[in-house]
C-alpha positions as CSV (number, residue, x, y, z in Angstrom):
1,M,-28.5,-92.0,-21.0
2,K,-25.1,-93.7,-20.2
3,H,-22.1,-91.7,-18.7
4,A,-19.7,-91.7,-21.2
5,S,-17.5,-93.9,-19.7
6,D,-20.0,-96.7,-20.3
7,T,-19.8,-96.0,-24.1
8,R,-16.2,-95.0,-24.6
9,K,-13.7,-97.2,-26.8
10,P,-11.1,-99.6,-25.5
11,Y,-7.9,-97.7,-26.0
12,S,-6.8,-99.3,-29.5
13,G,-3.1,-98.3,-29.1
14,L,-0.4,-101.0,-28.6
15,S,1.3,-100.1,-25.9
16,R,0.9,-98.3,-22.8
17,S,0.8,-94.8,-22.6
18,L,-0.5,-92.0,-20.6
19,V,-2.2,-89.1,-21.6
20,I,-2.1,-86.1,-18.6
21,A,-4.2,-82.7,-18.7
22,I,-3.3,-79.8,-17.5
23,D,-5.9,-76.5,-16.3
24,V,-3.5,-73.6,-15.2
25,G,-6.4,-71.2,-14.4
26,T,-5.5,-67.7,-13.3
27,T,-6.4,-68.1,-9.7
28,F,-6.9,-71.9,-9.3
29,S,-5.3,-75.0,-11.0
30,G,-5.9,-78.8,-11.5
31,V,-4.5,-82.1,-13.4
32,S,-6.1,-85.1,-14.2
33,Y,-4.7,-87.9,-16.6
34,A,-6.1,-91.4,-17.7
35,I,-3.8,-94.2,-18.0
36,L,-3.7,-96.1,-21.4
37,E,-4.0,-99.9,-21.5
38,P,-4.1,-101.5,-24.8
39,G,-7.9,-103.2,-24.9
40,E,-8.9,-101.8,-21.9
41,I,-11.3,-98.8,-21.3
42,P,-9.6,-95.2,-20.3
43,K,-10.6,-94.4,-16.7
44,I,-10.2,-90.7,-15.7
45,H,-8.0,-90.1,-12.0
46,G,-7.3,-86.4,-10.9
47,V,-4.3,-85.5,-8.9
48,T,-6.1,-84.8,-5.4
49,R,-3.0,-84.3,-3.0
50,F,-0.4,-81.4,-3.5
51,P,2.3,-80.2,-1.3
52,G,1.2,-78.0,1.2
53,Q,-2.1,-79.5,1.7
54,E,-2.0,-83.5,2.7
55,H,-4.0,-82.2,5.4
56,V,-7.0,-82.0,3.0
57,A,-8.2,-85.3,1.6
58,G,-8.9,-85.1,-1.8
59,N,-8.5,-81.4,-3.0
60,S,-8.2,-81.1,-6.4
61,K,-7.1,-78.2,-7.5
62,I,-4.5,-75.4,-6.0
63,P,-3.3,-71.7,-6.4
64,S,-1.6,-70.1,-9.5
65,V,0.9,-68.4,-7.4
66,I,4.6,-69.3,-7.6
67,Y,7.5,-67.1,-4.9
68,Y,10.6,-66.4,-6.6
69,D,13.7,-65.3,-4.8
70,K,15.4,-62.0,-6.5
71,Y,17.8,-64.6,-8.4
72,G,14.5,-65.8,-10.1
73,S,14.3,-69.4,-8.2
74,I,11.7,-70.6,-7.2
75,M,11.2,-70.9,-3.4
76,A,7.6,-72.1,-3.0
77,A,4.3,-72.6,-5.7
78,G,1.2,-73.8,-4.8
79,A,-0.8,-74.6,-2.1
80,E,3.0,-74.0,-0.4
81,A,2.8,-70.6,-1.5
82,D,-0.7,-69.6,-0.2
83,S,0.5,-70.6,3.7
84,S,0.9,-67.7,6.5
85,S,4.3,-68.9,7.3
86,I,5.7,-69.1,3.5
87,A,3.9,-65.5,3.3
88,A,6.0,-64.1,6.5
89,Q,9.2,-65.8,5.1
90,A,8.5,-63.9,1.4
91,E,8.3,-60.5,3.1
92,D,11.7,-61.2,5.6
93,E,13.5,-62.1,2.1
94,G,11.7,-60.0,-0.2
95,W,10.9,-63.1,-2.9
96,I,8.5,-62.2,-5.7
97,K,5.2,-63.5,-6.2
98,A,3.9,-64.0,-9.1
99,E,0.3,-64.5,-9.3
100,L,-2.6,-63.8,-12.3
101,F,0.5,-64.7,-14.6
102,K,-2.2,-66.4,-17.0
103,L,-3.5,-63.2,-17.9
104,R,0.0,-61.9,-19.6
105,L,-0.4,-64.3,-22.0
106,R,-3.6,-62.8,-23.5
107,P,-4.0,-61.7,-27.4
108,R,-3.8,-57.9,-26.8
109,Q,-7.6,-57.9,-28.8
110,M,-8.6,-58.8,-25.6
111,Q,-8.8,-55.9,-22.9
112,L,-8.2,-56.0,-19.6
113,N,-9.8,-53.7,-17.2
114,M,-8.2,-54.1,-13.6
115,N,-10.0,-51.5,-12.3
116,G,-6.8,-48.8,-12.1
117,M,-4.7,-51.7,-10.7
118,R,-1.8,-53.2,-12.3
119,L,-0.6,-56.9,-12.4
120,S,2.5,-57.5,-10.2
121,P,5.7,-57.2,-11.8
122,L,7.5,-60.4,-12.8
123,P,10.9,-61.5,-11.6
124,R,13.8,-59.7,-13.1
125,G,15.2,-61.8,-16.1
126,K,11.7,-64.3,-16.6
127,S,8.9,-63.7,-19.2
128,P,5.3,-64.9,-18.9
129,V,6.3,-68.3,-20.9
130,H,9.0,-68.7,-18.0
131,V,6.7,-68.6,-15.4
132,F,3.8,-70.2,-17.1
133,G,6.4,-72.8,-17.9
134,D,7.4,-73.0,-14.3
135,Y,4.3,-73.5,-12.9
136,L,3.8,-76.3,-15.4
137,A,6.8,-78.0,-14.3
138,Y,5.8,-77.7,-11.2
139,L,2.6,-79.3,-11.9
140,Y,4.6,-82.0,-14.0
141,R,6.3,-82.8,-11.1
142,C,3.6,-83.2,-8.2
143,T,1.5,-85.4,-10.8
144,R,4.7,-87.7,-11.2
145,S,4.8,-87.8,-7.3
146,F,1.2,-88.9,-7.1
147,I,0.7,-91.6,-9.7
148,S,3.9,-93.2,-8.2
149,D,3.0,-92.8,-4.8
150,T,-0.8,-93.8,-5.4
151,H,-0.5,-96.8,-8.4
152,A,0.8,-100.4,-8.0
153,N,4.1,-100.4,-9.1
154,G,4.3,-96.6,-9.1
155,P,7.9,-95.9,-9.9
156,S,7.7,-98.3,-12.7
157,L,4.8,-97.8,-14.2
158,W,5.7,-93.8,-14.8
159,N,9.2,-94.7,-15.9
160,S,7.3,-97.0,-19.2
161,V,5.3,-94.3,-20.0
162,E,7.5,-91.7,-19.0
163,P,9.2,-91.0,-22.4
164,D,6.1,-90.5,-24.9
165,I,3.5,-88.7,-22.4
166,Q,0.9,-87.3,-24.2
167,F,-0.5,-83.6,-22.7
168,V,-3.4,-81.7,-23.3
169,L,-3.4,-77.8,-22.1
170,S,-6.6,-76.3,-22.0
171,H,-7.0,-72.3,-22.3
172,P,-9.8,-70.0,-22.9
173,N,-11.9,-69.6,-25.6
174,G,-10.8,-66.3,-27.0
175,W,-7.1,-67.8,-27.1
176,E,-5.8,-68.3,-30.5
177,G,-2.7,-69.3,-32.4
178,P,-0.2,-67.3,-31.2
179,Q,-0.8,-67.9,-27.0
180,Q,-0.9,-71.6,-28.4
181,T,2.6,-71.4,-29.2
182,R,3.7,-69.6,-26.1
183,M,2.0,-72.5,-24.2
184,R,3.8,-75.0,-26.0
185,K,7.2,-73.1,-25.5
186,A,6.5,-72.9,-22.3
187,A,5.7,-76.8,-21.9
188,V,9.5,-76.9,-23.3
189,Y,11.0,-74.7,-20.9
190,G,9.8,-76.7,-18.1
191,H,10.8,-79.7,-19.7
192,L,7.6,-81.6,-20.0
193,V,8.7,-82.1,-23.0
194,P,12.1,-82.1,-25.5
195,D,12.6,-79.3,-27.8
196,T,12.1,-81.3,-31.1
197,D,8.9,-81.9,-33.6
198,A,8.6,-84.9,-32.1
199,G,8.4,-83.6,-28.8
200,R,6.4,-80.4,-29.5
201,A,3.7,-82.7,-31.4
202,R,3.1,-84.4,-27.8
203,I,1.5,-81.3,-26.4
204,R,-2.5,-80.9,-27.5
205,F,-5.0,-78.2,-26.9
206,V,-8.7,-77.8,-26.6
207,T,-10.5,-74.6,-25.3
208,E,-11.9,-74.3,-21.9
209,G,-15.4,-74.4,-23.5
210,E,-15.3,-77.7,-25.1
211,A,-13.2,-79.2,-22.4
212,S,-16.2,-78.3,-20.0
213,L,-18.5,-79.8,-22.5
214,H,-17.2,-83.3,-22.1
215,A,-16.9,-82.6,-18.6
216,C,-21.2,-82.6,-18.7
217,V,-21.3,-85.4,-20.8
218,L,-18.7,-87.4,-17.9
219,S,-20.8,-86.5,-15.3
220,G,-24.0,-87.0,-16.7
221,L,-25.4,-83.7,-16.0
222,A,-26.8,-82.8,-19.5
223,A,-28.4,-86.1,-19.8
224,D,-31.8,-84.8,-20.1
225,V,-30.5,-83.0,-23.0
226,L,-27.9,-85.4,-24.7
227,S,-30.4,-88.2,-24.3
228,N,-33.0,-86.5,-26.5
229,P,-31.7,-85.2,-29.6
230,S,-33.5,-82.5,-31.0
231,K,-33.5,-79.3,-32.8
232,H,-33.0,-77.3,-29.5
233,G,-29.2,-76.5,-28.3
234,F,-27.5,-76.1,-25.0
235,L,-24.9,-74.0,-23.9
236,I,-21.9,-73.9,-21.4
237,A,-20.7,-71.4,-19.7
238,D,-17.0,-72.0,-18.2
239,A,-17.0,-69.1,-15.3
240,G,-13.2,-69.3,-14.1
241,G,-11.0,-66.7,-12.2
242,G,-10.2,-64.8,-14.8
243,T,-12.3,-65.7,-17.6
244,L,-16.1,-66.6,-18.7
245,D,-16.0,-68.8,-21.9
246,I,-19.4,-69.9,-23.4
247,S,-19.8,-72.2,-25.9
248,S,-23.1,-73.3,-27.9
249,Y,-23.7,-77.3,-29.2
250,A,-26.5,-79.1,-30.5
251,I,-26.8,-82.9,-30.6
252,R,-25.9,-84.2,-33.7
253,G,-25.9,-88.0,-32.9
254,T,-26.2,-90.4,-29.9
255,S,-24.5,-93.5,-31.3
256,P,-21.5,-92.7,-31.3
257,L,-22.6,-89.1,-29.3
258,A,-21.6,-86.5,-31.9
259,M,-22.0,-82.6,-31.5
260,E,-21.3,-79.5,-33.2
261,E,-21.1,-75.8,-32.3
262,I,-24.1,-73.8,-33.2
263,A,-22.6,-70.4,-32.7
264,P,-18.8,-68.9,-32.2
265,P,-17.3,-69.5,-29.0
266,D,-16.7,-66.1,-26.9
267,C,-14.3,-65.4,-24.5
268,I,-14.9,-62.2,-21.9
269,F,-12.7,-61.2,-18.9
270,A,-15.4,-61.2,-16.5
271,G,-14.1,-63.8,-14.1
272,S,-14.5,-64.2,-9.8
273,V,-10.9,-62.4,-9.9
274,F,-12.4,-58.9,-10.7
275,V,-14.8,-59.3,-8.2
276,S,-12.6,-59.2,-6.0
277,R,-10.2,-56.3,-7.6
278,R,-13.6,-54.5,-6.9
279,A,-14.0,-55.7,-3.7
280,R,-10.5,-54.3,-2.7
281,E,-11.3,-50.8,-4.4
282,F,-14.8,-50.7,-2.6
283,L,-12.8,-51.4,0.9
284,E,-9.9,-49.2,0.5
285,E,-12.6,-46.2,0.4
286,K,-14.8,-47.6,3.5
287,L,-11.6,-47.9,5.8
288,K,-9.6,-45.3,4.6
289,H,-10.1,-43.5,7.9
290,S,-9.3,-46.4,9.7
291,K,-6.3,-47.9,11.1
292,Y,-7.5,-51.1,8.6
293,G,-7.3,-49.2,5.7
294,T,-3.5,-50.0,5.5
295,P,-2.3,-52.1,2.1
296,D,-1.6,-55.2,4.3
297,S,-4.6,-54.9,6.3
298,L,-6.6,-54.5,3.1
299,D,-4.9,-57.4,1.4
300,H,-5.7,-59.4,4.4
301,I,-9.4,-58.2,4.7
302,T,-10.1,-58.7,0.9
303,R,-8.5,-62.2,1.0
304,K,-11.3,-63.2,3.7
305,F,-13.9,-61.3,1.8
306,D,-12.8,-63.6,-1.6
307,E,-12.9,-67.3,1.2
308,T,-16.2,-66.7,2.8
309,T,-18.4,-63.6,1.8
310,K,-17.7,-63.8,-1.7
311,R,-18.4,-67.4,-1.7
312,L,-21.7,-67.3,0.4
313,F,-22.9,-63.7,-0.6
314,R,-26.9,-64.7,-2.3
315,D,-29.1,-61.6,-1.0
316,R,-28.6,-57.9,-1.1
317,N,-30.7,-57.1,1.3
318,E,-28.9,-59.2,3.9
319,N,-26.2,-57.9,6.0
320,Q,-22.9,-59.3,5.0
321,Y,-20.0,-60.1,7.3
322,I,-16.2,-60.5,6.5
323,P,-14.4,-62.1,9.2
324,F,-11.2,-61.3,9.3
325,G,-9.1,-60.9,13.0
326,S,-9.7,-61.7,16.4
327,P,-12.4,-60.3,18.9
328,L,-9.8,-57.4,20.1
329,D,-10.5,-56.3,16.4
330,K,-12.7,-53.3,16.7
331,D,-13.6,-49.9,15.3
332,S,-17.3,-48.9,15.5
333,A,-17.0,-46.4,13.2
334,V,-16.6,-48.4,10.1
335,G,-18.8,-51.4,11.7
336,I,-15.7,-53.5,12.9
337,R,-16.5,-55.8,16.0
338,N,-15.2,-58.9,17.6
339,G,-13.0,-59.1,14.4
340,Q,-15.7,-59.2,11.4
341,L,-16.3,-56.2,9.1
342,R,-20.3,-55.8,9.1
343,L,-21.6,-54.3,5.9
344,S,-25.1,-53.3,6.0
345,G,-27.5,-50.9,4.4
346,T,-25.7,-49.4,1.3
347,S,-22.6,-51.1,2.0
348,A,-24.5,-54.8,1.7
349,I,-25.9,-53.0,-1.7
350,A,-22.3,-52.7,-3.0
351,V,-21.6,-56.1,-2.2
352,A,-24.1,-57.2,-4.9
353,N,-22.4,-54.2,-6.9
354,L,-19.0,-55.7,-6.9
355,F,-20.8,-58.7,-8.6
356,E,-23.1,-56.8,-11.3
357,P,-20.3,-56.1,-14.3
358,S,-19.8,-59.6,-14.2
359,V,-22.9,-60.7,-14.3
360,D,-24.3,-58.1,-16.3
361,A,-21.0,-59.1,-19.4
362,A,-22.1,-62.9,-18.6
363,V,-25.5,-62.2,-19.0
364,N,-25.5,-59.9,-22.9
365,C,-22.4,-62.5,-23.5
366,I,-25.3,-65.6,-23.5
367,K,-27.9,-63.0,-25.0
368,A,-25.6,-62.9,-27.9
369,Q,-25.2,-67.0,-28.1
370,I,-28.8,-67.7,-28.3
371,D,-29.0,-64.6,-31.1
372,A,-25.9,-66.3,-32.9
373,S,-27.5,-69.7,-32.9
374,N,-31.2,-68.4,-34.0
375,G,-32.4,-68.7,-30.9
376,M,-31.8,-72.9,-30.7
377,I,-30.6,-72.6,-27.1
378,R,-32.8,-73.8,-24.4
379,S,-30.8,-74.8,-21.6
380,V,-27.3,-73.2,-20.0
381,F,-24.7,-75.5,-18.0
382,L,-22.9,-73.0,-15.1
383,V,-19.5,-75.3,-14.6
384,G,-16.2,-74.0,-13.5
385,G,-14.6,-72.1,-9.7
386,Y,-17.2,-69.1,-10.0
387,A,-20.3,-70.9,-10.6
388,A,-20.2,-71.8,-6.9
389,S,-21.3,-68.2,-6.4
390,P,-24.7,-68.7,-5.2
391,W,-25.5,-64.9,-6.5
392,L,-24.1,-65.4,-10.0
393,F,-26.3,-68.9,-10.2
394,G,-29.1,-66.8,-9.1
395,Q,-29.1,-63.8,-11.2
396,L,-28.4,-65.9,-14.2
397,Q,-31.1,-68.3,-13.5
398,E,-34.0,-64.6,-12.8
399,R,-32.2,-62.7,-15.7
400,L,-32.8,-65.2,-18.4
401,R,-36.0,-66.9,-17.3
402,P,-38.1,-64.5,-19.3
403,L,-35.7,-66.0,-22.6
404,Q,-37.3,-69.6,-21.3
405,I,-33.8,-70.3,-20.9
406,T,-32.8,-72.8,-18.3
407,V,-29.7,-72.6,-15.9
408,S,-28.4,-75.6,-14.1
409,R,-25.3,-76.5,-12.4
410,P,-23.6,-79.2,-11.2
411,D,-23.3,-79.6,-7.3
412,T,-20.2,-80.5,-7.1
413,Q,-16.4,-80.6,-8.3
414,T,-17.1,-77.8,-10.5
415,S,-13.3,-76.5,-9.9
416,K,-12.4,-79.6,-11.6
417,A,-14.5,-80.1,-14.7
418,V,-11.5,-78.6,-17.2
419,A,-8.9,-80.6,-16.3
420,D,-11.7,-84.2,-16.3
421,G,-13.3,-82.4,-19.4
422,A,-10.1,-82.3,-21.0
423,I,-9.1,-86.0,-20.7
424,G,-12.3,-86.7,-21.8
425,F,-11.6,-84.8,-25.1
426,Y,-8.6,-86.6,-26.0
427,C,-10.3,-90.2,-25.1
428,D,-14.2,-89.3,-26.5
429,H,-13.7,-86.3,-29.0
430,H,-17.5,-85.8,-29.4
431,V,-17.5,-82.7,-31.2
432,S,-17.4,-83.2,-34.7
433,A,-17.4,-79.6,-36.3
434,R,-16.9,-76.2,-35.0
435,M,-17.9,-72.8,-35.9
436,S,-15.6,-70.0,-37.1
437,K,-14.7,-67.2,-34.4
438,F,-13.4,-64.7,-37.2
439,M,-12.8,-64.0,-40.6
440,Y,-9.4,-65.7,-42.1
441,G,-7.5,-65.2,-45.5
442,V,-4.5,-64.0,-47.2
443,E,-3.0,-60.9,-48.9
444,F,-2.6,-60.4,-53.0
445,L,-2.3,-58.1,-55.4
446,R,-5.2,-56.9,-57.0
447,E,-5.5,-55.9,-60.5
448,L,-5.8,-52.3,-60.9
449,N,-9.5,-50.4,-62.2
450,M,-8.6,-46.6,-63.1
451,N,-12.6,-46.8,-62.9
452,D,-13.0,-47.7,-59.2
453,P,-11.8,-44.4,-56.9
454,D,-11.0,-47.0,-54.4
455,H,-8.2,-48.0,-56.9
456,V,-7.3,-45.2,-57.9
457,A,-6.8,-43.8,-54.0
458,R,-3.7,-46.5,-54.2
459,K,-1.9,-46.2,-57.2
460,E,0.9,-44.8,-55.6
461,K,0.9,-48.1,-53.9
462,L,0.9,-49.8,-57.5
463,C,3.2,-53.0,-57.7
464,E,5.0,-54.2,-60.8
465,L,5.5,-57.5,-61.7
466,P,8.7,-59.3,-64.0
467,S,6.2,-60.0,-66.3
468,G,4.8,-56.4,-66.4
469,P,1.2,-56.1,-64.9
470,K,1.0,-53.5,-62.6
471,L,-1.0,-54.5,-59.2
472,L,-1.9,-53.2,-55.9
473,P,-0.9,-54.5,-52.7
474,D,-2.8,-54.7,-49.4
475,A,-6.4,-57.0,-50.9
476,F,-7.8,-59.7,-48.8
477,D,-8.9,-62.4,-50.1
478,C,-11.1,-64.3,-47.7
479,I,-10.7,-67.9,-47.7
480,L,-13.2,-69.3,-44.2
481,A,-15.8,-66.1,-43.6
482,R,-17.2,-65.8,-39.8
483,G,-19.7,-68.0,-38.4
484,V,-19.2,-70.6,-40.8
485,K,-19.7,-74.1,-39.4
486,V,-16.4,-76.4,-40.3
487,K,-16.1,-80.1,-39.9
488,E,-12.7,-81.5,-38.8
489,S,-12.6,-83.0,-42.0
490,T,-13.0,-80.0,-44.0
491,V,-10.0,-78.4,-46.0
492,F,-10.0,-75.5,-47.4
493,T,-8.0,-75.1,-50.4
494,R,-6.9,-71.8,-52.2
495,K,-5.0,-71.7,-55.2
496,Y,-2.4,-68.6,-55.8
497,C,1.0,-67.8,-58.0
498,T,4.2,-65.8,-57.5
499,E,6.7,-64.4,-59.7
500,L,10.4,-64.8,-58.5
501,T,13.5,-63.2,-59.9
502,N,15.9,-65.2,-57.7
503,L,15.4,-69.1,-57.2
504,S,16.8,-68.7,-53.5
505,M,14.0,-67.5,-52.2
506,L,12.3,-70.8,-52.8
507,S,14.6,-72.2,-50.0
508,V,12.3,-69.6,-47.3
509,F,8.8,-69.5,-49.1
510,E,6.4,-67.8,-46.7
511,V,2.2,-67.5,-46.9
512,E,1.1,-65.1,-44.0
513,I,-2.5,-66.1,-43.1
514,W,-4.8,-63.0,-41.6
515,C,-7.5,-62.7,-38.9
516,Y,-10.5,-60.3,-39.5
517,R,-12.3,-60.0,-36.5
518,G,-14.2,-56.4,-37.5
519,G,-17.6,-58.5,-38.4
520,N,-19.1,-60.4,-41.2
521,V,-18.7,-57.8,-44.0
522,V,-15.8,-59.2,-46.0
523,P,-12.9,-56.2,-46.5
524,K,-11.6,-55.2,-49.4
525,W,-8.3,-54.4,-48.1
526,I,-6.1,-54.7,-45.3
527,S,-5.5,-52.2,-43.3
528,R,-2.0,-53.4,-41.5
529,H,-2.7,-50.2,-38.5
530,D,-6.3,-51.3,-37.3
531,D,-6.4,-53.9,-34.5
532,A,-9.6,-55.9,-36.3
533,F,-7.1,-57.2,-38.3
534,S,-3.6,-59.3,-37.0
535,T,-1.0,-61.7,-38.1
536,L,-2.7,-65.7,-37.1
537,C,0.2,-67.1,-38.6
538,V,2.9,-67.9,-41.6
539,V,3.1,-71.1,-43.3
540,Q,6.3,-71.9,-44.2
541,A,8.1,-74.3,-46.7
542,D,11.1,-75.0,-48.7
543,L,10.1,-75.1,-52.1
544,S,13.4,-75.5,-53.2
545,L,13.5,-78.6,-55.1
546,L,11.3,-77.1,-57.5
547,N,14.8,-75.0,-58.6
548,G,15.3,-78.0,-61.3
549,S,12.2,-77.9,-62.8
550,A,11.2,-74.5,-62.6
551,E,11.3,-72.8,-66.3
552,P,12.6,-69.5,-66.6
553,K,10.8,-66.8,-68.7
554,A,11.8,-63.5,-70.2
555,G,10.0,-60.4,-68.2
556,K,9.7,-56.7,-68.9
557,N,12.6,-55.8,-70.4
558,G,14.5,-59.0,-70.8
559,K,14.5,-59.4,-67.1
560,K,14.5,-62.9,-65.9
561,Y,11.5,-64.2,-63.8
562,W,9.9,-67.9,-62.6
563,T,6.1,-68.7,-61.9
564,I,5.4,-70.6,-59.1
565,V,1.8,-72.3,-58.7
566,F,0.8,-73.2,-55.7
567,S,-2.3,-73.7,-53.0
568,V,-2.8,-72.8,-50.1
569,E,-4.7,-75.4,-47.6
570,I,-6.1,-74.9,-43.9
571,H,-7.9,-77.0,-41.7
572,F,-10.3,-74.8,-39.6
573,G,-12.1,-77.6,-38.3
574,L,-9.6,-78.4,-35.3
575,T,-9.2,-77.4,-31.9
576,E,-5.7,-76.5,-33.0
577,F,-5.2,-74.5,-36.2
578,K,-3.2,-76.3,-39.0
579,A,-2.0,-75.1,-42.3
580,R,0.2,-76.3,-45.2
581,I,1.4,-75.6,-48.8
582,K,0.9,-77.8,-51.9
583,W,2.8,-77.5,-54.8
584,M,3.3,-79.4,-58.5
585,D,7.1,-81.0,-59.1
586,N,7.3,-82.7,-62.4
587,V,3.5,-83.3,-62.0
588,R,4.8,-85.1,-58.4
589,F,1.9,-83.8,-55.5
590,L,3.8,-82.3,-52.6
591,S,3.0,-80.6,-49.8
592,V,4.4,-79.8,-46.1
593,F,2.6,-79.3,-42.9
594,S,3.6,-75.9,-41.8
595,P,4.8,-75.0,-38.2
596,L,3.0,-72.0,-37.2
597,I,5.3,-69.0,-36.7
598,V,5.1,-65.2,-37.5
599,L,7.3,-63.5,-40.4
600,I,6.9,-61.6,-42.8
601,S,5.5,-63.3,-46.5
602,L,5.5,-62.9,-49.9
603,T,2.1,-60.9,-51.7
604,F,0.6,-62.9,-54.8
605,M,-1.7,-63.5,-57.5
606,L,-5.2,-65.0,-56.7
607,L,-5.5,-67.7,-59.5
608,G,-9.0,-68.8,-59.0
609,P,-12.2,-69.7,-56.9
610,S,-11.4,-71.2,-53.5
611,E,-12.0,-74.8,-53.1
612,I,-13.5,-76.7,-50.4
613,V,-13.4,-80.1,-49.6
614,S,-14.2,-82.7,-47.2
615,N,-11.6,-85.9,-46.5
């Protein structure tokens, strides 16, 4: 099969442009880009030179770390922040180290088990969005320098495209609308784009799972699967520093290449950083009576475990070594000799146990995807930085073999798959349909049924409309169920009405979109204190144009009111959720796409069945 670059269409724009994909990982980050020339086929480049890594040729990833001084000013970032000289200076001057900051953006529904350890505090006055924005700004500056220094006429090239650079930000499969909103705010804070509608529209999002899929296509890894469309599907497992992102696909066409999700994507905290956290806990116990059991020594030995033992471990029956010091470092009571900590016997087995929660979670997650796909999955492609672990790879092969699942991985550059794949997503867009992860709907007022005990139990909450009827609030109207395949062109429409006693409310008309994570059974009511329910977004529109055409009516006790009929239109098939409100004004059709913001909305009545329209 041809690589995606062989089948990619020439850029159809009228002027030169630049698209930059930024993958901010939990532990490491990367940047890729493509210069878009009219009529030419885009080529993907990686940023392979960063400050502090000039001595390492072609290194495409840097640590996701920032040092701040006590005033909140950035003192060092990336590879520079990981040097021993900076670490010493930071200790002397009391700098604050911000790391693992991506985990602070996680949805509240995703529980984070740090094995008793906490995320380090952020600098005073800095929120997670600020730190994320500072790091985006750093990567942006590095990209500007790389392009200016690498390409012919680099500075003039950059100046010609800078006002309209397009960005693709990748995020875990489990991140949703609120996390995308925070990432967009971070991009504005980091001055990647201006704080305008046009500026914010230059930020696009792609899940790490889908970006990894495009990376597999780019490198030809999945050629055997992609060149033989069948009823069988395949799974992309992106094992990174923080999350394991699972996405499943099937081929639906080869000219052009088109794929569809065959199961709702999944995301769990089972990345390599949690192996490191468990390792530190293990070392703390093992060295508690040794002079090497101090916090600084434990940090150093854990870091060396990350750099060597964790990456090389492949056999629980072999002795393991953590080289961390000089030949003078010795403590035979705990197995330290010649600057190495020897782990043998039960200690060697304990190293395997450090991986076990991540391995077990990965296997269970993949099995759940196989079940959700009705057994279509036959291949697993393991990508991401953690994919380089021989133990993780071997265990997945061993435990999935009884299910007749083959597990494979690329042999190079697994760490830059997401950034490259994000550019592939922008240029090639191979995924044409996605599976809904949860259930989505709105709140409406339900007619009271005194024969229903559930209704009777809620009768104290009755709302009386201006027109007279008494209705129950908190009813849930499901617009899209979980596990439904949705094409990008599919639009879900639902018609409602509400009654207003003051037309001034039309200027801030809002409809709240709810997300339900509690399973496949549609709930009758919204339980606001249940973690299974959350506000996905609020669609906001200015309907003041209806002031002149809305006709007043006389309600109960002669009170004046107006009936407003509208439709909620939702696009679920995109990588970023979109919604709009539609209404009629003197037989004119009007609509407004909404910014996704969280506010409090009106409640309203359902007028009819949902309508699905394919554009």
